[in-house]
PDB file of N, CA, C and O in Angstrom:
ATOM      1  N   MET A   1      86.474 -18.938 -73.500  1.00  0.00           N
ATOM      2  CA  MET A   1      85.885 -18.120 -72.475  1.00  0.00           C
ATOM      3  C   MET A   1      84.829 -18.941 -71.741  1.00  0.00           C
ATOM      4  O   MET A   1      83.943 -19.521 -72.369  1.00  0.00           O
ATOM      5  N   ALA A   2      84.921 -18.989 -70.441  1.00  0.00           N
ATOM      6  CA  ALA A   2      83.991 -19.769 -69.624  1.00  0.00           C
ATOM      7  C   ALA A   2      82.660 -19.039 -69.493  1.00  0.00           C
ATOM      8  O   ALA A   2      82.598 -17.809 -69.492  1.00  0.00           O
ATOM      9  N   VAL A   3      81.613 -19.823 -69.383  1.00  0.00           N
ATOM     10  CA  VAL A   3      80.271 -19.273 -69.211  1.00  0.00           C
ATOM     11  C   VAL A   3      79.914 -19.387 -67.737  1.00  0.00           C
ATOM     12  O   VAL A   3      80.147 -20.425 -67.117  1.00  0.00           O
ATOM     13  N   SER A   4      79.347 -18.320 -67.171  1.00  0.00           N
ATOM     14  CA  SER A   4      78.991 -18.351 -65.755  1.00  0.00           C
ATOM     15  C   SER A   4      77.870 -19.365 -65.514  1.00  0.00           C
ATOM     16  O   SER A   4      77.137 -19.731 -66.432  1.00  0.00           O
ATOM     17  N   ALA A   5      77.756 -19.803 -64.277  1.00  0.00           N
ATOM     18  CA  ALA A   5      76.717 -20.779 -63.917  1.00  0.00           C
ATOM     19  C   ALA A   5      75.329 -20.205 -64.186  1.00  0.00           C
ATOM     20  O   ALA A   5      74.442 -20.923 -64.646  1.00  0.00           O
ATOM     21  N   ARG A   6      75.135 -18.922 -63.905  1.00  0.00           N
ATOM     22  CA  ARG A   6      73.830 -18.298 -64.132  1.00  0.00           C
ATOM     23  C   ARG A   6      73.503 -18.246 -65.627  1.00  0.00           C
ATOM     24  O   ARG A   6      72.372 -18.522 -66.028  1.00  0.00           O
ATOM     25  N   LYS A   7      74.483 -17.896 -66.438  1.00  0.00           N
ATOM     26  CA  LYS A   7      74.284 -17.853 -67.888  1.00  0.00           C
ATOM     27  C   LYS A   7      73.943 -19.244 -68.408  1.00  0.00           C
ATOM     28  O   LYS A   7      73.035 -19.396 -69.225  1.00  0.00           O
ATOM     29  N   ARG A   8      74.663 -20.259 -67.942  1.00  0.00           N
ATOM     30  CA  ARG A   8      74.401 -21.643 -68.354  1.00  0.00           C
ATOM     31  C   ARG A   8      72.978 -22.044 -67.965  1.00  0.00           C
ATOM     32  O   ARG A   8      72.273 -22.662 -68.763  1.00  0.00           O
ATOM     33  N   LEU A   9      72.544 -21.697 -66.737  1.00  0.00           N
ATOM     34  CA  LEU A   9      71.197 -22.023 -66.264  1.00  0.00           C
ATOM     35  C   LEU A   9      70.144 -21.353 -67.140  1.00  0.00           C
ATOM     36  O   LEU A   9      69.168 -21.987 -67.543  1.00  0.00           O
ATOM     37  N   ASN A  10      70.346 -20.070 -67.433  1.00  0.00           N
ATOM     38  CA  ASN A  10      69.393 -19.352 -68.286  1.00  0.00           C
ATOM     39  C   ASN A  10      69.370 -19.922 -69.703  1.00  0.00           C
ATOM     40  O   ASN A  10      68.302 -20.043 -70.303  1.00  0.00           O
ATOM     41  N   ASN A  11      70.531 -20.270 -70.239  1.00  0.00           N
ATOM     42  CA  ASN A  11      70.579 -20.896 -71.569  1.00  0.00           C
ATOM     43  C   ASN A  11      69.834 -22.222 -71.567  1.00  0.00           C
ATOM     44  O   ASN A  11      69.083 -22.514 -72.497  1.00  0.00           O
ATOM     45  N   ASP A  12      70.037 -23.027 -70.527  1.00  0.00           N
ATOM     46  CA  ASP A  12      69.370 -24.325 -70.439  1.00  0.00           C
ATOM     47  C   ASP A  12      67.857 -24.164 -70.328  1.00  0.00           C
ATOM     48  O   ASP A  12      67.107 -24.931 -70.931  1.00  0.00           O
ATOM     49  N   LYS A  13      67.402 -23.170 -69.560  1.00  0.00           N
ATOM     50  CA  LYS A  13      65.957 -22.923 -69.435  1.00  0.00           C
ATOM     51  C   LYS A  13      65.363 -22.516 -70.778  1.00  0.00           C
ATOM     52  O   LYS A  13      64.285 -22.980 -71.147  1.00  0.00           O
ATOM     53  N   TYR A  14      66.060 -21.654 -71.509  1.00  0.00           N
ATOM     54  CA  TYR A  14      65.584 -21.228 -72.824  1.00  0.00           C
ATOM     55  C   TYR A  14      65.574 -22.407 -73.794  1.00  0.00           C
ATOM     56  O   TYR A  14      64.587 -22.623 -74.497  1.00  0.00           O
ATOM     57  N   ASN A  15      66.652 -23.159 -73.834  1.00  0.00           N
ATOM     58  CA  ASN A  15      66.753 -24.287 -74.759  1.00  0.00           C
ATOM     59  C   ASN A  15      65.710 -25.356 -74.480  1.00  0.00           C
ATOM     60  O   ASN A  15      65.296 -26.064 -75.398  1.00  0.00           O
ATOM     61  N   ALA A  16      65.274 -25.488 -73.226  1.00  0.00           N
ATOM     62  CA  ALA A  16      64.244 -26.469 -72.884  1.00  0.00           C
ATOM     63  C   ALA A  16      62.907 -26.118 -73.544  1.00  0.00           C
ATOM     64  O   ALA A  16      62.067 -26.998 -73.736  1.00  0.00           O
ATOM     65  N   LYS A  17      62.701 -24.848 -73.891  1.00  0.00           N
ATOM     66  CA  LYS A  17      61.461 -24.403 -74.538  1.00  0.00           C
ATOM     67  C   LYS A  17      61.518 -24.537 -76.055  1.00  0.00           C
ATOM     68  O   LYS A  17      60.517 -24.312 -76.736  1.00  0.00           O
ATOM     69  N   CYS A  18      62.667 -24.897 -76.582  1.00  0.00           N
ATOM     70  CA  CYS A  18      62.871 -24.924 -78.029  1.00  0.00           C
ATOM     71  C   CYS A  18      62.872 -26.347 -78.570  1.00  0.00           C
ATOM     72  O   CYS A  18      63.185 -27.305 -77.864  1.00  0.00           O
ATOM     73  N   THR A  19      62.515 -26.452 -79.835  1.00  0.00           N
ATOM     74  CA  THR A  19      62.622 -27.714 -80.562  1.00  0.00           C
ATOM     75  C   THR A  19      63.528 -27.470 -81.751  1.00  0.00           C
ATOM     76  O   THR A  19      63.379 -26.476 -82.463  1.00  0.00           O
ATOM     77  N   GLN A  20      64.454 -28.364 -81.961  1.00  0.00           N
ATOM     78  CA  GLN A  20      65.367 -28.231 -83.092  1.00  0.00           C
ATOM     79  C   GLN A  20      64.777 -28.946 -84.292  1.00  0.00           C
ATOM     80  O   GLN A  20      64.371 -30.104 -84.201  1.00  0.00           O
ATOM     81  N   ILE A  21      64.733 -28.249 -85.412  1.00  0.00           N
ATOM     82  CA  ILE A  21      64.269 -28.813 -86.677  1.00  0.00           C
ATOM     83  C   ILE A  21      65.438 -28.707 -87.650  1.00  0.00           C
ATOM     84  O   ILE A  21      65.911 -27.609 -87.944  1.00  0.00           O
ATOM     85  N   ASN A  22      65.891 -29.829 -88.138  1.00  0.00           N
ATOM     86  CA  ASN A  22      67.043 -29.834 -89.046  1.00  0.00           C
ATOM     87  C   ASN A  22      66.582 -29.825 -90.495  1.00  0.00           C
ATOM     88  O   ASN A  22      65.639 -30.525 -90.863  1.00  0.00           O
ATOM     89  N   LEU A  23      67.251 -29.035 -91.305  1.00  0.00           N
ATOM     90  CA  LEU A  23      67.007 -28.982 -92.742  1.00  0.00           C
ATOM     91  C   LEU A  23      68.278 -29.410 -93.454  1.00  0.00           C
ATOM     92  O   LEU A  23      69.381 -29.136 -92.980  1.00  0.00           O
ATOM     93  N   LYS A  24      68.130 -30.081 -94.587  1.00  0.00           N
ATOM     94  CA  LYS A  24      69.298 -30.490 -95.369  1.00  0.00           C
ATOM     95  C   LYS A  24      69.070 -30.160 -96.838  1.00  0.00           C
ATOM     96  O   LYS A  24      68.897 -31.060 -97.660  1.00  0.00           O
ATOM     97  N   PRO A  25      69.068 -28.871 -97.169  1.00  0.00           N
ATOM     98  CA  PRO A  25      68.929 -28.521 -98.584  1.00  0.00           C
ATOM     99  C   PRO A  25      70.223 -28.833 -99.330  1.00  0.00           C
ATOM    100  O   PRO A  25      71.293 -28.942 -98.730  1.00  0.00           O
ATOM    101  N   LEU A  26      70.106 -28.972-100.623  1.00  0.00           N
ATOM    102  CA  LEU A  26      71.304 -29.129-101.444  1.00  0.00           C
ATOM    103  C   LEU A  26      72.152 -27.867-101.297  1.00  0.00           C
ATOM    104  O   LEU A  26      71.619 -26.784-101.056  1.00  0.00           O
ATOM    105  N   THR A  27      73.445 -28.001-101.439  1.00  0.00           N
ATOM    106  CA  THR A  27      74.371 -26.892-101.196  1.00  0.00           C
ATOM    107  C   THR A  27      74.029 -25.624-101.981  1.00  0.00           C
ATOM    108  O   THR A  27      74.052 -24.543-101.394  1.00  0.00           O
ATOM    109  N   PRO A  28      73.712 -25.700-103.280  1.00  0.00           N
ATOM    110  CA  PRO A  28      73.383 -24.458-103.996  1.00  0.00           C
ATOM    111  C   PRO A  28      72.137 -23.765-103.422  1.00  0.00           C
ATOM    112  O   PRO A  28      72.080 -22.538-103.347  1.00  0.00           O
ATOM    113  N   GLU A  29      71.153 -24.560-103.021  1.00  0.00           N
ATOM    114  CA  GLU A  29      69.940 -23.975-102.436  1.00  0.00           C
ATOM    115  C   GLU A  29      70.254 -23.363-101.071  1.00  0.00           C
ATOM    116  O   GLU A  29      69.762 -22.281-100.753  1.00  0.00           O
ATOM    117  N   ALA A  30      71.060 -24.039-100.270  1.00  0.00           N
ATOM    118  CA  ALA A  30      71.457 -23.511 -98.966  1.00  0.00           C
ATOM    119  C   ALA A  30      72.212 -22.193 -99.125  1.00  0.00           C
ATOM    120  O   ALA A  30      71.974 -21.241 -98.383  1.00  0.00           O
ATOM    121  N   ASN A  31      73.114 -22.145-100.088  1.00  0.00           N
ATOM    122  CA  ASN A  31      73.875 -20.914-100.330  1.00  0.00           C
ATOM    123  C   ASN A  31      72.963 -19.770-100.752  1.00  0.00           C
ATOM    124  O   ASN A  31      73.166 -18.628-100.341  1.00  0.00           O
ATOM    125  N   ALA A  32      71.958 -20.073-101.574  1.00  0.00           N
ATOM    126  CA  ALA A  32      71.013 -19.041-102.016  1.00  0.00           C
ATOM    127  C   ALA A  32      70.184 -18.533-100.841  1.00  0.00           C
ATOM    128  O   ALA A  32      69.934 -17.332-100.736  1.00  0.00           O
ATOM    129  N   ILE A  33      69.756 -19.435 -99.956  1.00  0.00           N
ATOM    130  CA  ILE A  33      68.965 -19.035 -98.785  1.00  0.00           C
ATOM    131  C   ILE A  33      69.813 -18.180 -97.850  1.00  0.00           C
ATOM    132  O   ILE A  33      69.342 -17.157 -97.351  1.00  0.00           O
ATOM    133  N   LYS A  34      71.058 -18.586 -97.609  1.00  0.00           N
ATOM    134  CA  LYS A  34      71.964 -17.809 -96.752  1.00  0.00           C
ATOM    135  C   LYS A  34      72.204 -16.417 -97.329  1.00  0.00           C
ATOM    136  O   LYS A  34      72.215 -15.430 -96.592  1.00  0.00           O
ATOM    137  N   ALA A  35      72.394 -16.337 -98.637  1.00  0.00           N
ATOM    138  CA  ALA A  35      72.627 -15.043 -99.285  1.00  0.00           C
ATOM    139  C   ALA A  35      71.393 -14.157 -99.186  1.00  0.00           C
ATOM    140  O   ALA A  35      71.507 -12.953 -98.953  1.00  0.00           O
ATOM    141  N   ALA A  36      70.217 -14.743 -99.360  1.00  0.00           N
ATOM    142  CA  ALA A  36      68.976 -13.969 -99.263  1.00  0.00           C
ATOM    143  C   ALA A  36      68.777 -13.447 -97.845  1.00  0.00           C
ATOM    144  O   ALA A  36      68.351 -12.307 -97.658  1.00  0.00           O
ATOM    145  N   ALA A  37      69.080 -14.272 -96.845  1.00  0.00           N
ATOM    146  CA  ALA A  37      68.960 -13.837 -95.451  1.00  0.00           C
ATOM    147  C   ALA A  37      69.919 -12.687 -95.168  1.00  0.00           C
ATOM    148  O   ALA A  37      69.545 -11.701 -94.532  1.00  0.00           O
ATOM    149  N   ALA A  38      71.148 -12.816 -95.639  1.00  0.00           N
ATOM    150  CA  ALA A  38      72.142 -11.756 -95.435  1.00  0.00           C
ATOM    151  C   ALA A  38      71.713 -10.471 -96.129  1.00  0.00           C
ATOM    152  O   ALA A  38      71.850  -9.384 -95.567  1.00  0.00           O
ATOM    153  N   ALA A  39      71.195 -10.590 -97.346  1.00  0.00           N
ATOM    154  CA  ALA A  39      70.748  -9.405 -98.089  1.00  0.00           C
ATOM    155  C   ALA A  39      69.582  -8.725 -97.392  1.00  0.00           C
ATOM    156  O   ALA A  39      69.424  -7.507 -97.482  1.00  0.00           O
ATOM    157  N   ALA A  40      68.763  -9.512 -96.694  1.00  0.00           N
ATOM    158  CA  ALA A  40      67.623  -8.956 -95.965  1.00  0.00           C
ATOM    159  C   ALA A  40      68.034  -8.439 -94.591  1.00  0.00           C
ATOM    160  O   ALA A  40      67.220  -7.859 -93.872  1.00  0.00           O
ATOM    161  N   GLY A  41      69.303  -8.651 -94.224  1.00  0.00           N
ATOM    162  CA  GLY A  41      69.789  -8.194 -92.927  1.00  0.00           C
ATOM    163  C   GLY A  41      69.253  -9.026 -91.774  1.00  0.00           C
ATOM    164  O   GLY A  41      69.108  -8.528 -90.657  1.00  0.00           O
ATOM    165  N   GLN A  42      68.957 -10.295 -92.042  1.00  0.00           N
ATOM    166  CA  GLN A  42      68.390 -11.171 -91.021  1.00  0.00           C
ATOM    167  C   GLN A  42      69.310 -12.354 -90.772  1.00  0.00           C
ATOM    168  O   GLN A  42      70.143 -12.710 -91.605  1.00  0.00           O
ATOM    169  N   SER A  43      69.133 -12.952 -89.601  1.00  0.00           N
ATOM    170  CA  SER A  43      69.815 -14.214 -89.345  1.00  0.00           C
ATOM    171  C   SER A  43      69.161 -15.282 -90.215  1.00  0.00           C
ATOM    172  O   SER A  43      68.038 -15.107 -90.685  1.00  0.00           O
ATOM    173  N   LEU A  44      69.858 -16.368 -90.421  1.00  0.00           N
ATOM    174  CA  LEU A  44      69.304 -17.465 -91.210  1.00  0.00           C
ATOM    175  C   LEU A  44      68.037 -18.003 -90.551  1.00  0.00           C
ATOM    176  O   LEU A  44      67.035 -18.238 -91.227  1.00  0.00           O
ATOM    177  N   GLN A  45      68.078 -18.197 -89.235  1.00  0.00           N
ATOM    178  CA  GLN A  45      66.904 -18.694 -88.517  1.00  0.00           C
ATOM    179  C   GLN A  45      65.738 -17.721 -88.641  1.00  0.00           C
ATOM    180  O   GLN A  45      64.613 -18.138 -88.915  1.00  0.00           O
ATOM    181  N   GLY A  46      65.992 -16.441 -88.444  1.00  0.00           N
ATOM    182  CA  GLY A  46      64.931 -15.443 -88.552  1.00  0.00           C
ATOM    183  C   GLY A  46      64.321 -15.403 -89.936  1.00  0.00           C
ATOM    184  O   GLY A  46      63.105 -15.284 -90.086  1.00  0.00           O
ATOM    185  N   TYR A  47      65.168 -15.505 -90.946  1.00  0.00           N
ATOM    186  CA  TYR A  47      64.700 -15.476 -92.333  1.00  0.00           C
ATOM    187  C   TYR A  47      63.803 -16.676 -92.628  1.00  0.00           C
ATOM    188  O   TYR A  47      62.731 -16.531 -93.215  1.00  0.00           O
ATOM    189  N   ILE A  48      64.251 -17.860 -92.217  1.00  0.00           N
ATOM    190  CA  ILE A  48      63.472 -19.073 -92.471  1.00  0.00           C
ATOM    191  C   ILE A  48      62.164 -19.048 -91.689  1.00  0.00           C
ATOM    192  O   ILE A  48      61.115 -19.387 -92.237  1.00  0.00           O
ATOM    193  N   LEU A  49      62.207 -18.651 -90.411  1.00  0.00           N
ATOM    194  CA  LEU A  49      60.976 -18.606 -89.615  1.00  0.00           C
ATOM    195  C   LEU A  49      59.982 -17.596 -90.187  1.00  0.00           C
ATOM    196  O   LEU A  49      58.778 -17.850 -90.188  1.00  0.00           O
ATOM    197  N   GLN A  50      60.472 -16.454 -90.672  1.00  0.00           N
ATOM    198  CA  GLN A  50      59.578 -15.480 -91.284  1.00  0.00           C
ATOM    199  C   GLN A  50      58.915 -16.077 -92.518  1.00  0.00           C
ATOM    200  O   GLN A  50      57.714 -15.901 -92.721  1.00  0.00           O
ATOM    201  N   ALA A  51      59.680 -16.774 -93.336  1.00  0.00           N
ATOM    202  CA  ALA A  51      59.123 -17.401 -94.540  1.00  0.00           C
ATOM    203  C   ALA A  51      58.065 -18.439 -94.176  1.00  0.00           C
ATOM    204  O   ALA A  51      57.032 -18.538 -94.839  1.00  0.00           O
ATOM    205  N   VAL A  52      58.322 -19.211 -93.125  1.00  0.00           N
ATOM    206  CA  VAL A  52      57.356 -20.226 -92.690  1.00  0.00           C
ATOM    207  C   VAL A  52      56.080 -19.562 -92.180  1.00  0.00           C
ATOM    208  O   VAL A  52      54.977 -19.991 -92.521  1.00  0.00           O
ATOM    209  N   ARG A  53      56.226 -18.514 -91.361  1.00  0.00           N
ATOM    210  CA  ARG A  53      55.036 -17.813 -90.841  1.00  0.00           C
ATOM    211  C   ARG A  53      54.205 -17.231 -91.979  1.00  0.00           C
ATOM    212  O   ARG A  53      52.977 -17.319 -91.966  1.00  0.00           O
ATOM    213  N   GLU A  54      54.883 -16.633 -92.970  1.00  0.00           N
ATOM    214  CA  GLU A  54      54.158 -16.061 -94.107  1.00  0.00           C
ATOM    215  C   GLU A  54      53.425 -17.145 -94.881  1.00  0.00           C
ATOM    216  O   GLU A  54      52.291 -16.934 -95.308  1.00  0.00           O
ATOM    217  N   ARG A  55      54.048 -18.294 -95.068  1.00  0.00           N
ATOM    218  CA  ARG A  55      53.403 -19.400 -95.787  1.00  0.00           C
ATOM    219  C   ARG A  55      52.218 -19.935 -94.992  1.00  0.00           C
ATOM    220  O   ARG A  55      51.167 -20.230 -95.561  1.00  0.00           O
ATOM    221  N   MET A  56      52.390 -20.059 -93.668  1.00  0.00           N
ATOM    222  CA  MET A  56      51.289 -20.542 -92.833  1.00  0.00           C
ATOM    223  C   MET A  56      50.100 -19.589 -92.910  1.00  0.00           C
ATOM    224  O   MET A  56      48.957 -20.037 -93.002  1.00  0.00           O
ATOM    225  N   ALA A  57      50.352 -18.288 -92.875  1.00  0.00           N
ATOM    226  CA  ALA A  57      49.276 -17.303 -92.974  1.00  0.00           C
ATOM    227  C   ALA A  57      48.598 -17.395 -94.334  1.00  0.00           C
ATOM    228  O   ALA A  57      47.371 -17.341 -94.420  1.00  0.00           O
ATOM    229  N   LYS A  58      49.377 -17.533 -95.385  1.00  0.00           N
ATOM    230  CA  LYS A  58      48.839 -17.643 -96.742  1.00  0.00           C
ATOM    231  C   LYS A  58      47.963 -18.885 -96.881  1.00  0.00           C
ATOM    232  O   LYS A  58      46.946 -18.861 -97.574  1.00  0.00           O
ATOM    233  N   ASP A  59      48.364 -19.972 -96.216  1.00  0.00           N
ATOM    234  CA  ASP A  59      47.618 -21.226 -96.283  1.00  0.00           C
ATOM    235  C   ASP A  59      46.443 -21.272 -95.310  1.00  0.00           C
ATOM    236  O   ASP A  59      45.775 -22.299 -95.189  1.00  0.00           O
ATOM    237  N   GLY A  60      46.188 -20.159 -94.614  1.00  0.00           N
ATOM    238  CA  GLY A  60      45.051 -20.086 -93.707  1.00  0.00           C
ATOM    239  C   GLY A  60      45.300 -20.700 -92.342  1.00  0.00           C
ATOM    240  O   GLY A  60      44.352 -21.006 -91.619  1.00  0.00           O
ATOM    241  N   GLN A  61      46.562 -20.883 -91.979  1.00  0.00           N
ATOM    242  CA  GLN A  61      46.903 -21.431 -90.667  1.00  0.00           C
ATOM    243  C   GLN A  61      47.932 -20.529 -89.990  1.00  0.00           C
ATOM    244  O   GLN A  61      49.057 -20.955 -89.730  1.00  0.00           O
ATOM    245  N   PRO A  62      47.548 -19.279 -89.704  1.00  0.00           N
ATOM    246  CA  PRO A  62      48.532 -18.366 -89.120  1.00  0.00           C
ATOM    247  C   PRO A  62      48.975 -18.832 -87.739  1.00  0.00           C
ATOM    248  O   PRO A  62      48.177 -19.347 -86.958  1.00  0.00           O
ATOM    249  N   LEU A  63      50.241 -18.645 -87.456  1.00  0.00           N
ATOM    250  CA  LEU A  63      50.786 -18.940 -86.144  1.00  0.00           C
ATOM    251  C   LEU A  63      50.302 -17.845 -85.206  1.00  0.00           C
ATOM    252  O   LEU A  63      50.486 -16.661 -85.489  1.00  0.00           O
ATOM    253  N   THR A  64      49.688 -18.228 -84.096  1.00  0.00           N
ATOM    254  CA  THR A  64      49.221 -17.236 -83.129  1.00  0.00           C
ATOM    255  C   THR A  64      50.097 -17.279 -81.892  1.00  0.00           C
ATOM    256  O   THR A  64      50.826 -18.244 -81.665  1.00  0.00           O
ATOM    257  N   LEU A  65      50.018 -16.228 -81.097  1.00  0.00           N
ATOM    258  CA  LEU A  65      50.796 -16.181 -79.868  1.00  0.00           C
ATOM    259  C   LEU A  65      50.387 -17.301 -78.924  1.00  0.00           C
ATOM    260  O   LEU A  65      51.194 -17.730 -78.100  1.00  0.00           O
ATOM    261  N   ASP A  66      49.145 -17.787 -79.024  1.00  0.00           N
ATOM    262  CA  ASP A  66      48.708 -18.899 -78.188  1.00  0.00           C
ATOM    263  C   ASP A  66      49.492 -20.164 -78.494  1.00  0.00           C
ATOM    264  O   ASP A  66      49.583 -21.056 -77.651  1.00  0.00           O
ATOM    265  N   ASP A  67      50.059 -20.250 -79.689  1.00  0.00           N
ATOM    266  CA  ASP A  67      50.838 -21.420 -80.094  1.00  0.00           C
ATOM    267  C   ASP A  67      52.249 -21.393 -79.508  1.00  0.00           C
ATOM    268  O   ASP A  67      52.949 -22.405 -79.525  1.00  0.00           O
ATOM    269  N   LEU A  68      52.663 -20.241 -78.992  1.00  0.00           N
ATOM    270  CA  LEU A  68      54.034 -20.084 -78.513  1.00  0.00           C
ATOM    271  C   LEU A  68      54.117 -20.344 -77.016  1.00  0.00           C
ATOM    272  O   LEU A  68      53.156 -20.070 -76.296  1.00  0.00           O
ATOM    273  N   PRO A  69      55.243 -20.869 -76.524  1.00  0.00           N
ATOM    274  CA  PRO A  69      55.393 -21.115 -75.093  1.00  0.00           C
ATOM    275  C   PRO A  69      55.353 -19.817 -74.305  1.00  0.00           C
ATOM    276  O   PRO A  69      55.852 -18.786 -74.757  1.00  0.00           O
ATOM    277  N   GLY A  70      54.752 -19.878 -73.118  1.00  0.00           N
ATOM    278  CA  GLY A  70      54.692 -18.709 -72.254  1.00  0.00           C
ATOM    279  C   GLY A  70      53.704 -17.666 -72.710  1.00  0.00           C
ATOM    280  O   GLY A  70      53.802 -16.508 -72.303  1.00  0.00           O
ATOM    281  N   ALA A  71      52.746 -18.045 -73.551  1.00  0.00           N
ATOM    282  CA  ALA A  71      51.790 -17.087 -74.094  1.00  0.00           C
ATOM    283  C   ALA A  71      50.471 -17.115 -73.334  1.00  0.00           C
ATOM    284  O   ALA A  71      49.456 -16.651 -73.852  1.00  0.00           O
ATOM    285  N   ASP A  72      50.467 -17.652 -72.113  1.00  0.00           N
ATOM    286  CA  ASP A  72      49.233 -17.814 -71.355  1.00  0.00           C
ATOM    287  C   ASP A  72      48.475 -16.509 -71.151  1.00  0.00           C
ATOM    288  O   ASP A  72      47.247 -16.491 -71.230  1.00  0.00           O
ATOM    289  N   SER A  73      49.187 -15.421 -70.891  1.00  0.00           N
ATOM    290  CA  SER A  73      48.528 -14.161 -70.580  1.00  0.00           C
ATOM    291  C   SER A  73      48.368 -13.263 -71.793  1.00  0.00           C
ATOM    292  O   SER A  73      47.921 -12.123 -71.665  1.00  0.00           O
ATOM    293  N   VAL A  74      48.722 -13.756 -72.957  1.00  0.00           N
ATOM    294  CA  VAL A  74      48.669 -12.946 -74.169  1.00  0.00           C
ATOM    295  C   VAL A  74      47.460 -13.366 -74.980  1.00  0.00           C
ATOM    296  O   VAL A  74      47.102 -14.543 -74.997  1.00  0.00           O
ATOM    297  N   GLY A  75      46.830 -12.419 -75.650  1.00  0.00           N
ATOM    298  CA  GLY A  75      45.677 -12.738 -76.485  1.00  0.00           C
ATOM    299  C   GLY A  75      46.067 -13.548 -77.694  1.00  0.00           C
ATOM    300  O   GLY A  75      47.226 -13.937 -77.838  1.00  0.00           O
ATOM    301  N   GLY A  76      45.101 -13.810 -78.577  1.00  0.00           N
ATOM    302  CA  GLY A  76      45.337 -14.646 -79.742  1.00  0.00           C
ATOM    303  C   GLY A  76      45.796 -13.878 -80.954  1.00  0.00           C
ATOM    304  O   GLY A  76      45.471 -14.255 -82.080  1.00  0.00           O
ATOM    305  N   ASP A  77      46.540 -12.817 -80.757  1.00  0.00           N
ATOM    306  CA  ASP A  77      47.027 -12.045 -81.897  1.00  0.00           C
ATOM    307  C   ASP A  77      47.980 -12.884 -82.729  1.00  0.00           C
ATOM    308  O   ASP A  77      48.689 -13.743 -82.207  1.00  0.00           O
ATOM    309  N   SER A  78      47.988 -12.628 -84.010  1.00  0.00           N
ATOM    310  CA  SER A  78      48.919 -13.335 -84.886  1.00  0.00           C
ATOM    311  C   SER A  78      50.332 -12.839 -84.651  1.00  0.00           C
ATOM    312  O   SER A  78      50.551 -11.674 -84.318  1.00  0.00           O
ATOM    313  N   VAL A  79      51.278 -13.729 -84.826  1.00  0.00           N
ATOM    314  CA  VAL A  79      52.686 -13.356 -84.734  1.00  0.00           C
ATOM    315  C   VAL A  79      53.029 -12.551 -85.964  1.00  0.00           C
ATOM    316  O   VAL A  79      52.633 -12.899 -87.076  1.00  0.00           O
ATOM    317  N   LYS A  80      53.760 -11.484 -85.766  1.00  0.00           N
ATOM    318  CA  LYS A  80      54.137 -10.622 -86.881  1.00  0.00           C
ATOM    319  C   LYS A  80      55.068 -11.372 -87.820  1.00  0.00           C
ATOM    320  O   LYS A  80      56.108 -11.859 -87.379  1.00  0.00           O
ATOM    321  N   PRO A  81      54.727 -11.484 -89.109  1.00  0.00           N
ATOM    322  CA  PRO A  81      55.609 -12.197 -90.040  1.00  0.00           C
ATOM    323  C   PRO A  81      56.876 -11.428 -90.315  1.00  0.00           C
ATOM    324  O   PRO A  81      57.725 -11.889 -91.078  1.00  0.00           O
TER     325      PRO A  81
END
């Protein structure tokens, strides 16, 4: 199925704001993480990002909206874990 030019443009604009971080866990650990994400009803990316945000908050370095792209007009509220 072909993607329209507008959809491609919007995808490219969104992807330009993102950074890819690759993980290479051992297969049994990857399978356990995937199963936990599915059991929680979350995507793998959402599950991992939530875990990272919770760890950052626990370590005293909460991710704030100011850290996110396009957050110029938003206050310094913490991102919901």
